[in-house]
LONU-362809 format. One record per atom (N, C-alpha, C): residue number from 1; x, y, z; atom name. Coordinates in Angstrom, 2 decimals. Example, Ala and Ser with C-alpha at 12.3 -4.5 7.8 and 13.67 -1.06 7.14 Angstrom:
2
(1,(13.19,-5.69,7.80),"N")
(1,(12.30,-4.50,7.80),"CA")
(1,(13.20,-3.30,7.80),"C")
(2,(12.85,-2.25,7.08),"N")
(2,(13.67,-1.06,7.14),"CA")
(2,(12.90,0.03,7.87),"C")
//
This chain:
97
(1,(271.61,160.64,291.87),"N")
(1,(270.77,159.78,292.71),"CA")
(1,(269.53,159.38,291.91),"C")
(2,(269.23,158.11,291.94),"N")
(2,(268.08,157.59,291.23),"CA")
(2,(266.83,157.64,292.09),"C")
(3,(265.73,158.09,291.53),"N")
(3,(264.48,158.17,292.29),"CA")
(3,(263.53,157.08,291.84),"C")
(4,(262.86,156.50,292.80),"N")
(4,(261.83,155.52,292.48),"CA")
(4,(260.51,156.23,292.25),"C")
(5,(259.75,155.75,291.30),"N")
(5,(258.43,156.30,291.07),"CA")
(5,(257.45,155.61,292.02),"C")
(6,(256.73,156.41,292.78),"N")
(6,(255.79,155.87,293.76),"CA")
(6,(254.38,156.17,293.28),"C")
(7,(253.55,155.17,293.32),"N")
(7,(252.17,155.32,292.89),"CA")
(7,(251.45,156.35,293.76),"C")
(8,(250.50,157.08,293.17),"N")
(8,(249.87,158.17,293.89),"CA")
(8,(248.63,157.82,294.67),"C")
(9,(247.93,156.74,294.36),"N")
(9,(246.68,156.46,295.06),"CA")
(9,(246.73,155.11,295.74),"C")
(10,(245.92,154.97,296.78),"N")
(10,(245.87,153.70,297.50),"CA")
(10,(245.29,152.60,296.63),"C")
(11,(244.39,152.96,295.70),"N")
(11,(243.79,151.95,294.82),"CA")
(11,(244.85,151.31,293.93),"C")
(12,(245.75,152.12,293.39),"N")
(12,(246.84,151.57,292.57),"CA")
(12,(247.76,150.69,293.39),"C")
(13,(248.04,151.10,294.61),"N")
(13,(248.94,150.34,295.48),"CA")
(13,(248.36,148.97,295.83),"C")
(14,(247.04,148.88,295.89),"N")
(14,(246.39,147.64,296.30),"CA")
(14,(246.00,146.76,295.11),"C")
(15,(246.30,147.19,293.89),"N")
(15,(245.87,146.44,292.71),"CA")
(15,(246.33,144.99,292.78),"C")
(16,(245.39,144.07,292.54),"N")
(16,(245.71,142.65,292.52),"CA")
(16,(245.74,141.99,293.89),"C")
(17,(245.52,142.73,294.97),"N")
(17,(245.60,142.14,296.31),"CA")
(17,(244.28,141.53,296.77),"C")
(18,(243.18,142.03,296.26),"N")
(18,(241.89,141.48,296.64),"CA")
(18,(240.87,141.85,295.58),"C")
(19,(239.67,141.29,295.70),"N")
(19,(238.62,141.53,294.71),"CA")
(19,(237.54,142.41,295.34),"C")
(20,(237.36,143.59,294.78),"N")
(20,(236.44,144.57,295.36),"CA")
(20,(235.00,144.09,295.41),"C")
(21,(234.57,143.25,294.47),"N")
(21,(233.18,142.80,294.48),"CA")
(21,(232.85,141.97,295.72),"C")
(22,(233.85,141.40,296.37),"N")
(22,(233.63,140.63,297.58),"CA")
(22,(233.86,141.44,298.85),"C")
(23,(234.56,142.54,298.76),"N")
(23,(234.94,143.32,299.94),"CA")
(23,(234.30,144.69,299.90),"C")
(24,(233.01,144.72,300.11),"N")
(24,(232.26,145.98,300.04),"CA")
(24,(232.59,146.90,301.21),"C")
(25,(233.13,146.37,302.30),"N")
(25,(233.43,147.20,303.48),"CA")
(25,(234.76,147.94,303.37),"C")
(26,(235.54,147.64,302.36),"N")
(26,(236.83,148.31,302.20),"CA")
(26,(236.58,149.68,301.57),"C")
(27,(237.04,150.71,302.22),"N")
(27,(236.88,152.08,301.72),"CA")
(27,(238.25,152.61,301.30),"C")
(28,(238.30,153.19,300.12),"N")
(28,(239.55,153.77,299.63),"CA")
(28,(239.53,155.26,299.92),"C")
(29,(240.60,155.75,300.51),"N")
(29,(240.72,157.16,300.82),"CA")
(29,(242.09,157.65,300.39),"C")
(30,(242.20,158.95,300.23),"N")
(30,(243.49,159.56,299.93),"CA")
(30,(244.30,159.58,301.23),"C")
(31,(245.56,159.90,301.12),"N")
(31,(246.43,159.93,302.28),"CA")
(31,(246.29,161.28,303.00),"C")
(32,(245.11,161.54,303.51),"N")
(32,(244.92,162.78,304.25),"CA")
(32,(244.10,162.47,305.49),"C")
(33,(244.39,163.17,306.55),"N")
(33,(243.70,162.97,307.82),"CA")
(33,(242.21,163.23,307.65),"C")
(34,(241.86,164.26,306.90),"N")
(34,(240.44,164.61,306.72),"CA")
(34,(239.67,163.49,306.05),"C")
(35,(240.22,162.90,304.98),"N")
(35,(239.54,161.81,304.29),"CA")
(35,(239.38,160.59,305.19),"C")
(36,(240.41,160.27,305.94),"N")
(36,(240.35,159.10,306.83),"CA")
(36,(239.30,159.31,307.91),"C")
(37,(239.28,160.48,308.52),"N")
(37,(238.28,160.77,309.56),"CA")
(37,(236.88,160.76,308.98),"C")
(38,(236.70,161.33,307.79),"N")
(38,(235.38,161.35,307.15),"CA")
(38,(234.87,159.92,306.92),"C")
(39,(235.72,159.03,306.46),"N")
(39,(235.30,157.64,306.23),"CA")
(39,(234.98,156.92,307.53),"C")
(40,(235.76,157.18,308.56),"N")
(40,(235.48,156.55,309.86),"CA")
(40,(234.14,157.03,310.41),"C")
(41,(233.88,158.33,310.28),"N")
(41,(232.62,158.88,310.79),"CA")
(41,(231.41,158.37,310.02),"C")
(42,(231.58,158.03,308.76),"N")
(42,(230.46,157.57,307.92),"CA")
(42,(230.51,156.08,307.64),"C")
(43,(231.20,155.32,308.46),"N")
(43,(231.37,153.89,308.20),"CA")
(43,(230.04,153.15,308.14),"C")
(44,(229.07,153.59,308.91),"N")
(44,(227.77,152.94,308.91),"CA")
(44,(227.07,153.00,307.57),"C")
(45,(227.36,154.02,306.78),"N")
(45,(226.74,154.16,305.46),"CA")
(45,(227.25,153.12,304.48),"C")
(46,(228.43,152.57,304.73),"N")
(46,(229.06,151.66,303.78),"CA")
(46,(229.14,150.22,304.27),"C")
(47,(228.78,150.00,305.52),"N")
(47,(228.96,148.67,306.10),"CA")
(47,(228.02,147.66,305.46),"C")
(48,(228.58,146.56,305.02),"N")
(48,(227.83,145.47,304.41),"CA")
(48,(228.20,144.20,305.18),"C")
(49,(227.19,143.47,305.65),"N")
(49,(227.47,142.24,306.39),"CA")
(49,(228.13,141.23,305.45),"C")
(50,(229.24,140.67,305.91),"N")
(50,(230.00,139.75,305.08),"CA")
(50,(230.74,138.74,305.97),"C")
(51,(230.92,137.55,305.47),"N")
(51,(231.70,136.52,306.16),"CA")
(51,(232.98,136.21,305.39),"C")
(52,(233.41,137.15,304.56),"N")
(52,(234.59,136.92,303.74),"CA")
(52,(235.82,136.60,304.59),"C")
(53,(235.96,137.26,305.73),"N")
(53,(237.11,137.02,306.61),"CA")
(53,(236.77,136.07,307.74),"C")
(54,(235.63,135.42,307.69),"N")
(54,(235.22,134.49,308.73),"CA")
(54,(233.99,135.01,309.45),"C")
(55,(233.56,134.27,310.45),"N")
(55,(232.34,134.61,311.18),"CA")
(55,(232.61,135.34,312.49),"C")
(56,(233.88,135.55,312.81),"N")
(56,(234.21,136.27,314.03),"CA")
(56,(234.23,135.38,315.26),"C")
(57,(234.27,134.08,315.06),"N")
(57,(234.23,133.17,316.21),"CA")
(57,(235.47,132.27,316.29),"C")
(58,(236.57,132.70,315.70),"N")
(58,(237.75,131.84,315.67),"CA")
(58,(238.32,131.59,317.06),"C")
(59,(238.21,132.56,317.97),"N")
(59,(238.72,132.35,319.34),"CA")
(59,(237.94,131.24,320.03),"C")
(60,(236.63,131.24,319.88),"N")
(60,(235.80,130.18,320.49),"CA")
(60,(236.10,128.82,319.86),"C")
(61,(236.27,128.77,318.55),"N")
(61,(236.59,127.51,317.89),"CA")
(61,(237.95,126.98,318.36),"C")
(62,(238.93,127.88,318.47),"N")
(62,(240.26,127.47,318.92),"CA")
(62,(240.21,126.96,320.36),"C")
(63,(239.50,127.68,321.23),"N")
(63,(239.39,127.28,322.63),"CA")
(63,(238.72,125.90,322.74),"C")
(64,(237.68,125.68,321.96),"N")
(64,(237.02,124.38,321.97),"CA")
(64,(237.94,123.27,321.49),"C")
(65,(238.75,123.58,320.51),"N")
(65,(239.68,122.59,319.97),"CA")
(65,(240.72,122.19,321.01),"C")
(66,(241.32,123.17,321.70),"N")
(66,(242.38,122.81,322.65),"CA")
(66,(241.82,122.16,323.91),"C")
(67,(240.53,122.31,324.16),"N")
(67,(239.94,121.65,325.32),"CA")
(67,(239.48,120.23,325.02),"C")
(68,(239.30,119.90,323.76),"N")
(68,(238.81,118.56,323.42),"CA")
(68,(239.96,117.56,323.45),"C")
(69,(239.69,116.38,323.96),"N")
(69,(240.75,115.36,324.00),"CA")
(69,(241.09,114.89,322.60),"C")
(70,(242.36,114.64,322.39),"N")
(70,(242.83,114.18,321.09),"CA")
(70,(243.50,112.84,321.29),"C")
(71,(243.08,111.85,320.52),"N")
(71,(243.65,110.51,320.62),"CA")
(71,(244.69,110.36,319.51),"C")
(72,(245.94,110.56,319.87),"N")
(72,(247.03,110.46,318.91),"CA")
(72,(248.08,109.52,319.49),"C")
(73,(248.53,108.60,318.67),"N")
(73,(249.56,107.70,319.16),"CA")
(73,(250.87,108.46,319.33),"C")
(74,(251.64,108.04,320.32),"N")
(74,(252.93,108.68,320.59),"CA")
(74,(253.89,108.30,319.47),"C")
(75,(254.47,109.32,318.85),"N")
(75,(255.37,109.07,317.73),"CA")
(75,(256.83,109.19,318.13),"C")
(76,(257.10,110.02,319.12),"N")
(76,(258.48,110.18,319.57),"CA")
(76,(258.50,110.15,321.08),"C")
(77,(259.61,109.69,321.62),"N")
(77,(259.74,109.63,323.07),"CA")
(77,(261.08,110.22,323.47),"C")
(78,(261.12,110.82,324.65),"N")
(78,(262.36,111.32,325.20),"CA")
(78,(263.10,110.17,325.86),"C")
(79,(264.37,110.04,325.53),"N")
(79,(265.20,109.00,326.14),"CA")
(79,(266.39,109.69,326.77),"C")
(80,(266.57,109.45,328.06),"N")
(80,(267.70,110.03,328.79),"CA")
(80,(268.99,109.40,328.27),"C")
(81,(269.97,110.22,327.93),"N")
(81,(271.21,109.71,327.35),"CA")
(81,(271.97,108.81,328.32),"C")
(82,(271.89,109.08,329.63),"N")
(82,(272.60,108.22,330.59),"CA")
(82,(271.93,106.85,330.66),"C")
(83,(270.62,106.81,330.53),"N")
(83,(269.91,105.53,330.52),"CA")
(83,(270.29,104.74,329.28),"C")
(84,(270.39,105.41,328.14),"N")
(84,(270.79,104.75,326.90),"CA")
(84,(272.21,104.21,327.02),"C")
(85,(273.08,105.02,327.58),"N")
(85,(274.48,104.60,327.74),"CA")
(85,(274.57,103.37,328.65),"C")
(86,(273.82,103.36,329.75),"N")
(86,(273.82,102.21,330.66),"CA")
(86,(273.30,100.95,329.97),"C")
(87,(272.27,101.09,329.15),"N")
(87,(271.70,99.95,328.43),"CA")
(87,(272.71,99.39,327.44),"C")
(88,(273.39,100.27,326.72),"N")
(88,(274.40,99.83,325.75),"CA")
(88,(275.56,99.14,326.46),"C")
(89,(276.01,99.70,327.56),"N")
(89,(277.12,99.08,328.31),"CA")
(89,(276.73,97.72,328.86),"C")
(90,(275.51,97.59,329.36),"N")
(90,(275.05,96.29,329.86),"CA")
(90,(275.00,95.27,328.74),"C")
(91,(274.56,95.68,327.58),"N")
(91,(274.49,94.77,326.42),"CA")
(91,(275.90,94.34,326.02),"C")
(92,(276.83,95.30,325.95),"N")
(92,(278.21,94.98,325.58),"CA")
(92,(278.82,93.99,326.58),"C")
(93,(278.62,94.25,327.88),"N")
(93,(279.19,93.37,328.90),"CA")
(93,(278.58,91.97,328.83),"C")
(94,(277.32,91.90,328.52),"N")
(94,(276.65,90.61,328.48),"CA")
(94,(277.01,89.81,327.24),"C")
(95,(277.09,90.46,326.09),"N")
(95,(277.30,89.76,324.84),"CA")
(95,(278.78,89.56,324.54),"C")
(96,(279.56,90.58,324.79),"N")
(96,(280.97,90.55,324.37),"CA")
(96,(281.89,89.89,325.38),"C")
(97,(281.53,89.83,326.62),"N")
(97,(282.48,89.27,327.61),"CA")
(97,(281.91,88.10,328.31),"C")
//
């Protein structure tokens, strides 16, 4: 049986996924309950105000967008197939006979 080599630290696993100089709020911990709890309890010591992921107002922006009227020309229309069939038959009867 072949074994895969698995990286040992979270920092190695995340290599190339983001740039640490911009993400000061990201804390790296080992895979242990104690380390995770310690970081959560001390999060205030590491918190840096940042807008890297946005300003936290995307729900309000989205709600405002869907409430604002949009002037878009109709590009497609629903056509009932029976109505189309009747129109084609009327044209055939008028032109062909």
